[in-house]
C-alpha positions as CSV (number, residue, x, y, z in Angstrom):
1,M,0.3,0.3,0.1
2,A,2.4,2.8,1.0
3,G,4.3,2.0,-2.8
4,I,0.9,2.8,-4.3
5,L,1.3,6.1,-1.7
6,F,4.7,7.1,-2.0
7,M,4.5,6.8,-6.2
8,S,1.6,8.4,-7.5
9,R,2.0,11.3,-9.4
10,R,-1.4,12.4,-8.7
11,T,-2.7,13.2,-5.5
12,R,-2.8,11.2,-2.7
13,S,-6.4,11.8,-1.7
14,Q,-7.6,10.5,-5.4
15,I,-5.4,7.6,-4.9
16,L,-7.1,7.0,-1.4
17,R,-10.6,6.7,-3.3
18,R,-9.6,4.6,-6.4
19,S,-7.9,2.5,-3.8
20,R,-11.2,1.6,-1.7
21,E,-13.5,1.6,-4.9
22,I,-11.6,-1.3,-6.5
23,A,-11.2,-2.8,-2.6
24,S,-15.0,-2.5,-2.3
25,A,-15.7,-3.7,-5.6
26,L,-13.5,-7.2,-5.1
27,T,-14.6,-7.2,-1.2
28,R,-18.7,-7.5,-3.0
29,H,-16.9,-10.4,-4.7
30,G,-15.3,-12.2,-2.0
31,L,-12.2,-11.6,-3.3
32,G,-11.1,-9.2,0.0
33,W,-8.1,-11.9,-0.1
34,L,-6.6,-11.0,-2.9
35,M,-6.4,-7.3,-2.0
36,V,-4.5,-8.4,1.5
37,R,-2.2,-9.9,-1.1
38,V,-1.3,-7.1,-3.0
39,G,-1.0,-5.1,-0.5
40,L,-4.6,-3.2,-0.3
41,G,-5.4,-5.2,2.6
42,G,-5.5,-1.7,4.7
43,F,-8.6,-0.8,2.2
44,V,-10.7,-4.0,2.4
45,P,-14.3,-2.6,4.0
46,F,-14.8,-5.4,6.0
47,E,-18.3,-3.6,7.3
48,R,-19.7,-3.8,3.7
49,G,-20.3,-7.4,4.1
50,W,-19.4,-10.0,1.3
51,F,-21.1,-11.0,-1.9
52,G,-23.1,-7.7,-2.1
53,H,-24.1,-8.6,-5.6
54,E,-26.5,-9.9,-7.4
55,A,-27.5,-13.5,-5.9
56,R,-28.4,-16.7,-8.1
57,Q,-29.5,-20.1,-7.2
58,T,-25.6,-22.1,-8.7
59,P,-23.1,-20.5,-7.1
60,Y,-20.7,-17.7,-8.8
61,T,-17.1,-18.9,-9.0
62,Q,-14.0,-17.1,-8.2
63,A,-13.6,-16.9,-12.1
64,E,-17.2,-15.0,-12.6
65,H,-16.7,-13.1,-9.1
66,L,-13.3,-11.9,-10.8
67,R,-14.9,-10.5,-14.2
68,M,-17.9,-9.4,-12.4
69,A,-15.8,-7.1,-9.9
70,L,-13.6,-5.6,-13.1
71,S,-16.6,-5.2,-15.3
72,E,-17.8,-3.3,-12.2
73,L,-14.4,-1.2,-11.7
74,G,-14.6,-0.1,-15.7
75,G,-11.8,1.8,-17.7
76,A,-8.2,0.6,-17.3
77,F,-10.1,-3.1,-15.5
78,I,-11.6,-4.1,-18.2
79,K,-8.8,-4.0,-20.6
80,L,-7.1,-5.9,-17.8
81,G,-9.5,-8.3,-17.7
82,Q,-9.2,-8.8,-21.3
83,A,-5.6,-8.8,-21.5
84,L,-5.7,-11.7,-18.8
85,S,-7.9,-14.0,-20.8
86,T,-5.1,-14.0,-23.5
87,R,-2.4,-15.2,-20.9
88,P,-2.9,-19.0,-20.5
89,D,0.7,-19.3,-19.4
90,F,-0.4,-16.6,-16.6
91,V,-3.6,-16.8,-15.8
92,P,-5.7,-20.4,-15.0
93,P,-7.8,-21.9,-17.9
94,E,-10.7,-21.2,-16.1
95,Y,-10.5,-17.4,-15.7
96,V,-9.5,-17.5,-19.5
97,V,-12.6,-18.7,-20.3
98,E,-14.7,-16.5,-17.9
99,L,-12.4,-12.9,-18.5
100,S,-13.0,-13.5,-22.6
101,K,-16.7,-12.6,-22.2
102,L,-15.8,-9.2,-20.7
103,Q,-17.1,-6.8,-23.1
104,D,-15.2,-3.4,-23.3
105,S,-19.1,-1.6,-23.0
106,A,-19.8,2.1,-21.0
107,P,-23.1,4.0,-21.1
108,P,-22.7,6.7,-23.7
109,V,-20.9,10.2,-23.2
110,P,-24.0,12.9,-23.5
111,F,-23.3,14.7,-26.6
112,D,-22.6,18.1,-25.6
113,D,-19.7,16.2,-23.2
114,I,-18.5,14.6,-27.2
115,C,-18.9,17.7,-29.0
116,Q,-16.7,19.8,-26.7
117,V,-13.8,17.2,-26.8
118,F,-14.0,17.5,-30.7
119,C,-14.3,21.5,-30.6
120,D,-11.0,21.6,-28.1
121,E,-9.2,18.7,-30.2
122,L,-10.4,21.0,-33.7
123,G,-11.5,24.1,-33.0
124,Q,-15.0,23.8,-34.2
125,L,-17.9,22.5,-33.3
126,P,-18.8,18.8,-35.5
127,E,-21.7,20.1,-38.2
128,K,-19.4,23.2,-38.7
129,I,-16.3,20.0,-40.6
130,F,-19.4,17.7,-41.5
131,D,-22.1,17.7,-43.6
132,E,-24.1,15.6,-41.6
133,F,-23.0,14.0,-37.8
134,N,-25.2,11.2,-36.2
135,P,-25.7,12.5,-32.1
136,Q,-26.3,8.7,-31.5
137,P,-23.5,6.8,-31.2
138,L,-22.8,3.9,-33.3
139,A,-21.0,2.2,-30.1
140,S,-19.6,3.3,-27.0
141,A,-16.8,1.9,-25.0
142,S,-14.6,2.8,-22.2
143,I,-11.6,4.6,-24.2
144,G,-14.3,6.6,-26.7
145,Q,-17.2,6.0,-29.0
146,V,-17.7,6.2,-32.3
147,H,-20.2,8.7,-34.3
148,T,-21.3,8.7,-37.6
149,G,-21.0,11.5,-40.6
150,K,-20.8,12.3,-44.0
151,L,-18.0,15.2,-44.8
152,K,-18.3,17.8,-47.7
153,N,-17.3,15.6,-50.1
154,G,-19.8,13.3,-49.4
155,Q,-17.5,10.9,-48.0
156,S,-19.5,8.8,-45.1
157,V,-16.9,8.2,-42.1
158,I,-16.8,7.2,-38.6
159,V,-15.2,9.4,-36.2
160,K,-14.1,7.8,-32.6
161,I,-14.2,10.8,-29.9
162,Q,-12.4,10.4,-26.7
163,R,-14.2,10.4,-23.6
164,P,-13.6,13.5,-21.6
165,D,-11.3,12.8,-18.3
166,V,-10.4,9.0,-19.2
167,A,-6.8,9.6,-19.9
168,G,-6.8,10.9,-16.5
169,Q,-9.2,8.1,-15.0
170,I,-6.8,5.4,-16.7
171,E,-3.2,6.6,-16.1
172,E,-4.7,6.5,-12.3
173,D,-5.4,3.2,-12.6
174,L,-2.0,2.1,-13.7
175,E,-0.6,3.7,-11.1
176,I,-2.3,2.1,-8.6
177,L,-1.7,-1.3,-10.6
178,F,2.2,-1.0,-10.7
179,G,2.1,0.1,-7.0
180,M,0.1,-3.5,-6.6
181,A,2.8,-5.3,-8.8
182,E,5.7,-3.7,-6.7
183,W,4.3,-4.7,-3.5
184,A,3.2,-8.4,-4.8
185,E,7.1,-9.0,-5.8
186,S,8.8,-8.1,-2.7
187,H,6.2,-9.6,-1.0
188,T,5.0,-12.5,-2.7
189,A,6.8,-15.7,-4.9
190,F,3.6,-15.2,-7.0
191,G,5.1,-11.7,-7.9
192,R,8.5,-12.7,-8.3
193,D,8.2,-15.4,-10.3
194,Y,6.0,-13.7,-13.0
195,N,7.8,-10.2,-12.5
196,L,4.4,-8.5,-12.0
197,P,5.7,-5.0,-13.0
198,A,7.2,-5.9,-16.4
199,L,3.8,-7.2,-17.0
200,V,1.9,-4.0,-15.5
201,D,5.2,-2.2,-18.0
202,E,3.4,-4.2,-20.9
203,F,0.3,-3.6,-20.2
204,S,0.6,0.0,-19.3
205,F,1.8,0.9,-23.0
206,T,-0.3,-1.4,-24.7
207,L,-3.7,0.6,-22.9
208,R,-1.6,4.2,-23.5
209,N,-1.6,3.6,-27.3
210,E,-5.0,2.4,-27.3
211,L,-5.3,6.1,-26.2
212,D,-3.4,7.7,-28.4
213,Y,-5.5,7.9,-31.8
214,Q,-2.5,9.4,-33.9
215,R,-0.9,6.3,-33.2
216,E,-3.9,4.0,-34.2
217,G,-3.9,5.9,-37.9
218,Q,-0.6,5.5,-38.2
219,N,-0.9,2.0,-37.4
220,A,-3.8,1.5,-40.4
221,D,-1.7,3.5,-42.7
222,R,0.8,1.0,-42.5
223,F,-1.4,-1.8,-42.9
224,R,-2.2,0.5,-46.0
225,R,0.9,0.6,-47.8
226,N,1.8,-3.0,-46.7
227,F,-1.2,-4.3,-48.4
228,A,-1.1,-1.9,-51.3
229,G,-1.8,-4.1,-54.9
230,D,-3.6,-7.1,-52.5
231,P,-7.5,-7.4,-53.5
232,S,-8.1,-9.4,-50.7
233,I,-8.1,-6.9,-48.6
234,S,-8.8,-3.2,-48.0
235,I,-7.9,-1.0,-45.2
236,P,-9.7,2.4,-44.2
237,R,-8.5,5.9,-45.3
238,V,-7.7,8.2,-42.4
239,Y,-8.7,11.6,-42.8
240,W,-5.7,13.0,-41.1
241,E,-6.9,16.7,-41.3
242,F,-9.6,15.8,-38.8
243,T,-7.6,13.6,-36.6
244,T,-5.9,14.5,-33.8
245,D,-4.9,12.0,-30.3
246,R,-7.9,12.3,-29.2
247,V,-10.6,12.4,-32.3
248,L,-10.0,9.7,-35.5
249,T,-11.6,10.2,-38.7
250,L,-11.8,7.4,-40.8
251,Q,-13.5,6.1,-44.2
252,R,-16.6,3.8,-43.2
253,V,-16.4,0.5,-44.5
254,G,-19.3,-2.1,-45.4
255,G,-20.4,-5.4,-45.4
256,I,-21.4,-8.8,-43.6
257,K,-19.8,-9.4,-40.5
258,V,-17.5,-12.2,-40.8
259,A,-18.8,-14.0,-38.1
260,D,-22.3,-13.9,-39.5
261,M,-23.0,-17.1,-41.4
262,S,-26.3,-17.2,-42.5
263,A,-26.3,-13.5,-43.7
264,L,-22.6,-14.8,-45.9
265,D,-25.2,-17.9,-46.8
266,A,-28.2,-15.2,-47.9
267,A,-25.8,-13.3,-50.0
268,G,-24.2,-16.0,-52.0
269,I,-20.5,-15.5,-50.7
270,D,-18.2,-18.8,-50.9
271,R,-17.3,-19.1,-46.9
272,H,-14.3,-20.9,-48.2
273,I,-12.3,-18.0,-50.4
274,V,-13.4,-16.2,-47.2
275,A,-11.6,-18.3,-44.4
276,E,-8.5,-19.1,-47.4
277,N,-8.3,-14.8,-47.7
278,S,-8.4,-14.3,-43.8
279,V,-5.7,-16.5,-43.1
280,R,-3.9,-15.6,-45.9
281,I,-4.1,-12.1,-44.6
282,M,-2.9,-12.4,-41.0
283,L,0.2,-14.8,-42.6
284,R,1.1,-12.3,-44.5
285,E,1.5,-9.7,-41.4
286,V,2.9,-12.5,-39.3
287,F,5.9,-13.6,-41.9
288,E,6.0,-10.8,-44.1
289,F,5.9,-7.7,-42.1
290,G,6.2,-8.7,-38.9
291,F,3.6,-6.1,-38.2
292,F,-0.1,-8.0,-37.7
293,H,-3.5,-7.0,-36.0
294,A,-3.9,-8.2,-32.8
295,D,-7.3,-7.9,-31.8
296,P,-8.6,-9.9,-34.6
297,H,-12.2,-10.2,-33.1
298,P,-14.9,-11.1,-35.8
299,G,-16.5,-7.5,-35.3
300,N,-13.1,-6.0,-36.7
301,F,-13.0,-7.7,-40.0
302,F,-16.4,-7.0,-42.6
303,V,-16.5,-9.3,-45.9
304,Q,-17.1,-7.7,-49.2
305,H,-19.4,-9.7,-52.0
306,D,-16.5,-10.6,-54.0
307,G,-15.2,-12.4,-50.5
308,S,-12.5,-10.0,-50.2
309,I,-12.0,-8.7,-46.4
310,A,-11.6,-5.3,-44.8
311,M,-10.3,-4.5,-41.7
312,I,-11.1,-1.9,-38.9
313,D,-10.1,-1.2,-35.5
314,F,-5.9,-0.9,-35.6
315,G,-5.4,0.2,-31.9
316,M,-3.5,-3.2,-30.7
317,V,-1.3,-4.3,-33.4
318,G,1.9,-6.8,-32.4
319,R,5.1,-7.2,-33.8
320,L,7.9,-9.1,-34.4
321,D,11.3,-8.2,-34.8
322,T,14.4,-9.9,-36.6
323,N,15.7,-11.6,-33.0
324,M,12.3,-13.2,-32.5
325,M,11.7,-14.9,-36.1
326,E,14.7,-15.9,-36.4
327,S,14.6,-17.6,-32.8
328,L,11.1,-19.3,-33.6
329,L,12.6,-20.2,-36.7
330,R,15.1,-22.1,-34.4
331,I,12.5,-23.8,-32.4
332,G,10.7,-24.7,-35.2
333,M,13.8,-26.8,-36.5
334,A,14.0,-28.2,-33.2
335,V,10.7,-29.9,-32.9
336,G,11.5,-31.1,-36.2
337,R,14.3,-33.0,-35.0
338,Q,12.6,-33.5,-31.8
339,D,15.4,-32.0,-29.9
340,A,14.0,-30.9,-26.7
341,E,17.0,-29.6,-25.5
342,R,17.5,-27.1,-28.2
343,I,14.7,-25.9,-27.4
344,T,15.5,-25.5,-24.0
345,D,17.9,-23.6,-25.3
346,E,16.1,-21.0,-27.3
347,F,13.9,-20.8,-24.4
348,F,16.5,-19.2,-22.1
349,A,18.1,-17.0,-24.6
350,I,15.1,-15.0,-25.4
351,G,14.1,-14.7,-21.6
352,M,11.1,-17.2,-21.3
353,A,12.8,-19.2,-18.6
354,N,15.2,-17.1,-16.3
355,A,17.4,-19.0,-13.9
356,D,15.0,-19.8,-11.1
357,V,13.3,-22.6,-13.5
358,K,14.0,-26.0,-13.6
359,R,15.9,-26.7,-16.7
360,K,15.7,-30.4,-16.8
361,A,12.0,-30.2,-15.3
362,L,10.9,-28.3,-18.3
363,Q,13.2,-30.1,-21.1
364,R,11.5,-33.4,-19.8
365,D,7.9,-31.5,-20.7
366,L,9.0,-30.4,-23.8
367,D,10.2,-33.8,-24.9
368,H,7.1,-35.1,-23.7
369,F,5.3,-32.7,-25.8
370,I,6.8,-33.3,-29.0
371,S,7.1,-36.9,-28.6
372,R,3.3,-37.1,-28.8
373,Y,3.5,-34.7,-32.2
374,A,6.2,-36.8,-34.0
375,G,5.6,-38.7,-37.1
376,R,2.2,-37.6,-37.9
377,S,0.4,-35.1,-40.8
378,I,0.7,-31.3,-40.6
379,K,-3.1,-31.3,-41.8
380,D,-4.0,-33.4,-38.9
381,L,-2.8,-30.9,-36.0
382,A,-4.8,-29.1,-34.4
383,A,-3.1,-24.8,-34.1
384,T,-5.4,-24.2,-31.2
385,K,-4.9,-27.5,-29.5
386,T,-0.7,-27.1,-29.8
387,V,-0.7,-23.5,-28.5
388,D,-2.8,-24.6,-25.4
389,E,-0.4,-27.6,-24.5
390,V,2.9,-24.8,-25.1
391,M,0.8,-22.5,-22.9
392,A,0.1,-25.2,-20.0
393,I,4.3,-26.0,-20.2
394,A,4.6,-22.4,-19.6
395,L,2.4,-22.0,-17.1
396,R,3.6,-24.7,-15.1
397,H,7.1,-23.6,-15.8
398,H,6.1,-20.0,-14.4
399,L,7.7,-19.4,-17.9
400,Q,7.4,-15.2,-18.7
401,M,6.1,-15.5,-22.5
402,P,7.2,-12.4,-24.2
403,A,4.0,-10.2,-25.2
404,E,4.5,-10.5,-29.1
405,L,4.5,-14.5,-29.0
406,V,1.2,-14.1,-26.5
407,M,-0.3,-11.8,-28.8
408,L,0.5,-14.0,-31.9
409,F,-0.7,-17.2,-30.1
410,R,-4.3,-15.6,-29.4
411,V,-4.5,-14.4,-33.1
412,V,-3.4,-17.9,-34.8
413,G,-6.2,-19.7,-32.3
414,I,-9.0,-17.1,-33.2
415,S,-8.0,-17.1,-37.1
416,E,-8.5,-21.1,-36.6
417,G,-11.9,-20.9,-35.0
418,L,-13.3,-18.5,-37.8
419,G,-11.1,-20.8,-40.2
420,A,-13.1,-23.5,-39.6
421,Q,-16.8,-22.0,-38.5
422,L,-16.4,-20.3,-42.0
423,D,-15.8,-24.0,-43.6
424,P,-15.5,-27.0,-41.0
425,S,-13.1,-28.8,-43.1
426,F,-10.8,-25.9,-43.3
427,K,-7.3,-26.8,-41.9
428,L,-5.1,-23.8,-40.9
429,F,-1.9,-25.5,-40.7
430,E,-2.3,-27.5,-44.0
431,F,-2.7,-24.5,-45.2
432,A,-0.2,-22.4,-43.5
433,A,2.3,-24.9,-44.6
434,P,3.8,-23.2,-47.8
435,Y,4.0,-20.0,-45.8
436,F,6.3,-21.3,-44.0
437,Q,8.4,-23.2,-45.8
438,Q,8.5,-19.7,-48.1
439,F,9.2,-17.8,-45.1
440,W,12.3,-20.6,-44.3
441,L,13.4,-20.1,-47.5
442,Q,13.4,-16.3,-47.3
443,H,15.4,-16.4,-44.1
444,R,17.8,-18.6,-45.6
445,S,18.8,-17.1,-48.9
446,P,22.1,-16.1,-49.3
447,K,21.1,-12.3,-49.4
448,A,19.4,-12.7,-45.6
449,I,22.4,-14.8,-44.4
450,A,24.7,-12.0,-46.2
451,L,22.5,-9.2,-44.1
452,R,22.5,-11.0,-40.9
453,V,27.0,-11.7,-41.4
454,G,27.4,-8.1,-41.8
455,Q,24.9,-6.7,-39.3
456,T,27.0,-9.2,-36.9
457,A,30.3,-8.3,-38.0
458,L,29.2,-4.2,-37.4
459,D,28.6,-5.4,-33.6
460,A,31.7,-6.9,-33.1
461,A,33.6,-3.7,-34.5
462,E,31.2,-1.5,-32.5
463,L,31.7,-3.7,-29.4
464,G,36.1,-3.9,-30.4
465,L,35.8,0.3,-30.6
466,T,33.8,0.6,-27.0
467,L,35.5,-2.6,-24.8
468,P,38.7,-1.0,-24.5
469,Q,36.5,2.5,-22.6
470,H,34.4,-0.1,-20.9
471,I,37.7,-1.9,-19.4
472,S,39.2,1.1,-18.3
473,R,35.9,2.5,-16.4
474,L,35.8,-0.4,-14.2
475,I,39.3,-0.6,-13.4
476,G,38.6,2.9,-12.2
477,Q,35.9,2.1,-10.0
478,V,37.2,-1.0,-8.5
479,E,40.3,1.8,-8.0
480,R,38.1,4.0,-6.8
481,G,36.5,1.3,-4.0
482,E,33.0,2.2,-5.9
483,L,32.9,-1.4,-7.3
484,E,29.7,-2.9,-5.9
485,L,29.2,-6.9,-6.3
486,N,25.5,-8.0,-5.1
487,V,25.3,-11.0,-3.7
488,N,22.4,-13.4,-3.3
489,H,22.2,-16.8,-0.4
490,E,19.3,-18.6,-1.5
491,G,18.4,-19.7,2.1
492,L,19.9,-16.5,3.9
493,R,16.4,-15.0,4.1
494,D,15.0,-17.8,5.7
495,F,17.8,-18.1,7.9
496,A,17.8,-15.0,9.2
497,H,14.2,-15.1,9.8
498,R,14.8,-17.8,12.2
499,L,17.5,-16.2,14.4
500,Q,15.5,-12.9,14.7
501,Q,12.9,-15.5,16.2
502,M,15.6,-17.1,18.4
503,V,17.1,-13.5,19.4
504,N,13.4,-12.7,20.4
505,R,12.8,-15.8,22.6
506,L,16.2,-15.2,24.4
507,A,15.4,-11.5,25.1
508,L,12.0,-12.5,26.3
509,A,13.8,-15.5,28.9
510,L,16.0,-12.6,29.7
511,L,13.1,-10.1,30.3
512,L,10.8,-12.8,32.3
513,A,13.6,-14.1,35.0
514,A,14.3,-10.4,35.4
515,T,10.4,-10.3,36.7
516,I,10.8,-13.1,38.7
517,V,14.3,-12.0,40.6
518,A,13.0,-8.5,40.5
519,L,9.4,-10.2,42.3
520,G,11.4,-11.5,44.9
521,F,13.5,-8.3,45.3
522,M,10.0,-6.5,45.8
523,M,8.9,-8.8,48.5
524,I,12.1,-8.6,50.9
525,V,13.1,-5.1,50.7
526,Y,10.0,-3.0,49.8
527,H,7.6,-3.4,52.6
528,P,4.2,-1.4,52.4
529,P,1.5,-1.1,55.1
530,F,-1.2,-2.6,52.7
531,W,1.3,-5.7,52.0
532,D,0.4,-8.0,54.8
533,I,-3.2,-7.5,53.1
534,Y,-2.8,-8.3,49.2
535,G,1.3,-9.2,49.3
536,G,0.0,-13.2,49.3
537,W,-2.5,-12.5,46.1
538,L,-0.2,-9.9,44.4
539,F,2.7,-12.6,44.9
540,G,0.7,-15.5,43.9
541,L,-0.6,-13.3,40.6
542,G,3.3,-12.9,39.9
543,F,4.2,-16.1,39.7
544,L,1.0,-17.5,37.5
545,L,2.1,-15.0,35.1
546,A,6.1,-15.7,35.1
547,L,4.3,-19.4,35.0
548,G,2.4,-19.1,32.2
549,L,5.1,-17.0,30.0
550,G,7.7,-19.9,31.3
551,A,5.1,-22.5,29.9
552,W,4.6,-20.9,26.6
553,M,8.2,-20.4,25.5
554,M,8.8,-24.2,26.3
555,W,6.1,-24.6,24.1
556,M,7.1,-22.4,21.4
557,I,10.8,-24.2,21.9
558,W,9.7,-28.1,21.5
559,R,7.4,-26.7,18.1
560,S,10.1,-24.9,16.8
561,G,12.5,-27.7,17.4
562,R,9.6,-30.3,15.7
563,G,9.4,-28.1,12.6
């Protein structure tokens, strides 16, 4: 709790108020124990009771309670729940299923307030810029809401406008979350195993990007450039003259929602072609560009009459750099050779496994995993099941999955599910095999190898040039006595704790002995008038107290000896 109060850049009263709201919502759903574990135990409002929500005949599960509490808190906490639903390496399966039901919706903001945000950003009211502007929102979410309109040139657009003060509210929640993560890391094994502050940092980075509508517009433009000339996909145009950090104006795209099977059939659209197009787009995003749509739920994709796909909502994207792509390639090669040791090496190399991970146990589980798929045809493999097994291994061994890999696995799982929904005979791995092969050849071509060798040579040369400076700096620190070596003994903390207990008991024993001796001296030396009447009772009471303390100490020593 102290970490939350002192790290905040906002006023203490705001943090206290919001912390109480969080504690109250979680306690109403029987999750007060969670507040204690993350350092907010002082805010748990016991006087309000437990389970202050609508009852039902079948008891709610803890996962359902968590979903309802996050939904009540809104804003960053809904986004947090949605993010956790994509982390089966971090939360148990029942929580993944339940948190995936969180809907990012919110009551609409009054139109006057929305107009004020629009005017603050663009200097004019909507009716001055648009020929038409619908005051009724098309959709309303926790960060912003969407209105439809028409430009003076007749182009239909959608206008995404941020809710007033939402940025400040989200920053407040992120500060509290970071304080909770730091407290949990310092006080719990769970927090240390999963490096919770780093996870909150990743979440904060993603959420702050969603608050920046200009960044979302830049993402849309990048997708347009990447897929220029591809007839299977269309990306809406950004109208930059009507776009700011809090207002985004995009070309409006029509079509049929990709998951609306009856509408697709009624329009005579070949669902197999739609399945192939949607998966082909995902494969190009990942393997060709290393830049992919990380929120591919069906509501963000519309099917045109020719079977092509129109994509919207570019607030959440994933990126795979060259090093990560190379690691994935090496892992793929190791799987083909059934080389669990090499896979384990790669997990450590990319930071998924730290020094606390038991290497032999991890390698054994990976060996069992790849041996189950030995000799099976790729067309018989299910991407979702394979990813789920990998995530189960990650959860069991406390592996820290890079955020971009988690996003990628989620995209693969959603794409396979959508492909199977569109065409039950569709097999993602079978369809993707030629793309994997092409990607492999591209990264093993003489040109690609020459580029990597050249980059490695440049890195080595730079290291050679800077190495003397680093050595000189190190020697200087040694000479000045500034060099510090941090030694971490794994059992030292427990030893220190037990030593402290021993010292406390010794001090109590000495105090007890001193009390008994002092009591005896008082009887001999100090003899007030009332002593003849009450002295016996007082001595007896003191003796019983000393006897009780002595018995308690003997019991504590006996118990610690058994432990």
